[in-house]
C-alpha positions in Angstrom: -7.7 8.9 -7.0 -8.0 12.3 -8.7 -5.7 11.2 -11.8 -8.8 9.2 -12.8 -11.5 10.6 -15.0 -15.0 10.8 -13.7 -16.0 7.9 -16.2 -13.0 5.7 -14.9 -14.0 6.0 -11.5 -17.5 5.5 -12.2 -16.3 2.4 -14.2 -13.9 1.0 -11.3 -16.8 1.2 -8.7 -19.3 -0.4 -11.0 -17.0 -3.2 -11.7 -16.2 -3.7 -8.3 -20.0 -4.0 -7.6 -20.4 -6.6 -10.4 -17.7 -8.6 -8.3 -19.9 -8.4 -5.4 -17.1 -6.2 -3.7 -17.8 -3.2 -1.6 -16.1 0.3 -2.7 -15.1 2.4 0.1 -14.1 6.2 0.1 -11.1 7.5 2.2 -11.1 11.2 3.4 -8.0 12.3 5.2 -8.2 15.1 7.5 -5.0 17.0 9.1 -4.3 20.5 9.6 -1.4 23.1 9.1 0.0 23.9 12.3 3.2 24.3 14.7 4.6 21.0 15.6 7.5 22.0 17.5 10.7 23.5 16.1 11.5 20.3 13.9 8.3 18.5 12.5 6.6 20.1 9.5 3.7 22.3 9.8 1.9 19.6 7.8 2.8 17.0 10.1 -1.0 16.0 10.7 -2.1 16.3 7.0 1.0 14.0 5.9 -0.1 11.4 8.7 -3.8 11.5 8.0 -3.2 11.1 4.0 -0.6 8.2 4.2 -2.5 6.3 7.0 -5.2 6.5 4.7 -3.4 4.9 1.8 -1.9 2.2 4.0 -5.7 1.4 5.1 -6.4 1.1 1.6 -3.8 -1.1 0.9 -4.2 -3.2 4.2 -8.0 -3.7 3.5 -7.6 -4.0 -0.4 -8.4 -7.9 0.0 -11.9 -6.9 1.5 -12.8 -3.7 -0.1 -11.9 -1.4 -3.3 -10.8 1.7 -2.0 -10.2 5.4 -3.0 -8.6 8.0 -1.2 -9.5 11.8 -1.8 -7.4 14.7 -1.3 -6.7 15.7 2.4 -8.7 18.5 4.0 -5.8 20.7 5.5 -7.5 23.5 7.2 -9.2 22.9 10.4 -9.7 24.3 13.9 -6.4 24.9 15.7 -6.9 28.1 18.0 -4.6 26.7 20.6 -1.8 26.9 18.1 -3.0 30.0 16.3 -0.1 32.6 17.2 2.5 30.3 16.1 4.2 31.2 12.8 2.5 29.2 9.9 -0.5 27.7 11.9 -3.6 28.2 9.8 -6.7 27.8 12.1 -10.3 28.2 11.0 -13.4 28.5 13.3 -15.3 25.3 14.3 -18.3 26.4 12.7 -16.9 27.1 9.4 -15.1 23.8 9.5 -18.3 21.8 10.2 -20.1 23.4 7.6 -17.3 22.8 5.0 -16.2 19.2 6.1 -20.0 18.3 6.1 -20.5 19.8 2.4 -17.4 17.7 1.5 -18.4 14.5 3.1 -21.8 14.7 1.8 -20.7 15.3 -1.7 -18.6 12.7 -1.7 -21.5 10.3 -1.0 -23.3 11.6 -3.9 -20.9 8.9 -5.8 -21.9 5.2 -5.4 -19.3 4.2 -2.8 -20.7 1.8 -0.2 -19.1 3.6 2.8 -17.2 6.8 3.7 -14.1 6.5 6.1 -12.9 9.7 7.2 -9.3 9.3 8.6 -8.7 11.9 11.4 -5.2 13.1 11.8 -6.0 16.1 14.2 -7.5 15.6 17.1 -9.2 18.8 17.6 -11.4 18.1 14.4 -12.4 14.8 15.6 -15.4 15.5 17.6 -16.6 17.4 14.7 -16.1 14.9 12.3 -18.2 12.2 14.2 -21.1 14.7 14.3 -20.9 15.0 10.5 -20.9 11.2 10.1 -23.7 10.9 12.6 -25.9 13.4 10.6 -25.1 11.6 7.2 -25.9 8.2 8.3 -29.0 9.6 10.3 -30.4 11.5 7.1 -30.5 8.3 5.3 -32.0 6.6 8.0 -34.5 9.3 8.5 -35.4 9.8 4.8 -36.2 6.0 4.4 -33.0 5.1 2.4 -33.4 1.6 1.0 -29.5 1.1 1.8 -27.8 2.8 4.7 -24.4 3.6 3.7 -22.0 3.9 7.0 -19.6 6.7 7.7 -16.8 6.0 10.0 -14.2 8.2 11.5 -11.0 6.4 12.2 -8.9 8.5 14.5 -5.1 7.7 14.9 -5.1 9.0 18.4 -7.5 5.9 19.4 -4.7 3.8 19.2 -2.6 5.8 22.2 -2.9 3.3 25.2 -2.1 0.3 22.8 0.9 2.2 21.5 2.0 3.1 25.1 1.6 -0.8 26.1 3.5 -1.9 23.2 6.6 0.5 23.2 6.5 1.1 27.1 6.4 5.0 26.4 3.9 7.3 27.6 2.0 9.5 24.9 2.5 13.2 24.8 -0.2 15.5 23.6 1.8 17.3 20.5 4.8 17.0 18.6 5.6 13.7 20.6 7.6 10.7 19.7 4.7 8.9 18.1 4.2 11.7 15.4 8.1 11.7 15.1 8.2 8.3 14.2 5.2 8.6 11.8 6.9 11.5 10.2 10.2 9.7 9.8 8.2 6.8 8.2 7.3 9.0 5.6 10.0 11.6 5.0 13.2 9.4 6.1 16.5 10.6 6.2 16.1 13.1 3.0 14.1 15.3 5.6 15.6 14.1 8.9 19.2 14.7 7.7 22.2 14.4 10.0 22.5 17.8 10.9 18.6 18.2 11.8 19.0 14.7 13.5 21.7 16.2 16.0 19.8 19.3 16.4 16.5 17.4 17.4 18.7 15.4 20.0 20.5 18.3 21.4 16.9 20.0 21.7 15.9 16.9 23.8 19.0 16.9 26.0 18.5 20.6 27.2 15.0 20.8 27.6 12.4 19.0 29.9 8.9 18.1 28.2 6.8 17.3 31.5 3.1 18.4 30.9 2.2 21.4 32.8 -0.8 20.2 34.9 -1.7 23.4 36.3 -5.7 24.1 36.7 -5.4 27.5 36.0 -6.9 27.6 32.4 -7.0 30.5 29.8 -3.8 30.3 28.1 -3.1 27.3 25.9 -1.0 24.5 27.0 0.9 24.9 23.8 2.0 28.2 25.2 3.3 26.6 28.6 5.0 24.0 26.9 8.6 23.7 25.6 8.8 25.4 22.2 5.2 24.0 21.3 6.0 20.2 22.2 4.0 18.2 25.0 5.6 15.4 25.8 9.0 13.4 25.1 9.8 14.5 21.4 11.8 11.2 20.6 11.3 7.7 21.5 13.0 6.1 24.5 13.0 2.4 23.5 15.7 2.1 21.1 18.1 4.2 18.5 17.3 2.9 15.1 14.5 5.2 13.9 14.1 3.7 10.9 13.3 0.4 12.4 11.1 2.0 15.1 9.2 3.9 12.6 8.4 1.1 10.3 7.4 -0.9 13.6 5.1 1.5 14.7 3.8 2.3 11.4 2.9 -1.2 10.8 1.3 -1.7 14.3 -1.0 1.1 13.8 -2.4 0.2 10.6 -3.0 -3.0 11.7 -4.9 -1.6 14.7 -7.0 1.2 12.6 -7.5 -1.7 9.9 -9.0 -4.1 12.3 -11.6 -1.3 13.5 -12.6 -0.1 10.4 -13.4 -3.9 9.0 -15.0 -4.7 12.3 -17.2 -1.7 12.4 -18.5 -1.9 8.6 -18.9 -5.4 8.7 -21.1 -5.2 11.3 -22.9 -2.4 10.0 -23.5 -4.3 6.9 -24.3 -7.7 8.9 -27.3 -5.7 10.7 -28.7 -3.8 7.3 -30.9 -1.8 9.7 -33.6 -1.9 7.3 
């Protein structure tokens, strides 16, 4: 979207409205944090960005979409002492993200969909969505434009049921397959793939269920990994990653469509 000029973007939105279609902005939110010894620091940001693009394509027959650049820097206190992790405070994030979302809504989009790729940021993002919609309602806006937070983690139970493998908490098989779908064999070379398999065979990834708190779970894990890092239901990573990707996009897109259409149908005025 940022390759467009301001005039080109405005003309596209105007043209969309003249066709009696709605224009939706997508804002991916991720993080820069450790994802074990093999997945990139940018894992959550890449997933959020590519999921946003996938949702735009999936819903293109319903809405004309525009994907904004990803918000990378978000709270990640539990991983803050791992090399490369960039964590900011919850308050700083809420102030910044609310400003970003509010200014996006200054443009004539009909809705904002925030795609949360980082679970820690999700509650703050929902607060922000609530605040933006409530401000419109409170100040008597003629048409209230919805803000919806779509989290990739809301599909965890559905993924577990479909693939018959329990989800982990961090750098698990789901994130591995999503990143594999994005980066493929160019990143997951034969050497790296063998190293991942060896890492899995030598370690246990059971999540420590201790009730003694204070030390982040990531530091009671195996090199920052919480849950099984590889899928157990097959050996063709390319095929499995495509299947998981399609399943996730379909689930999130259906949820977005139902929420937005239900909101617009009620009108609330």
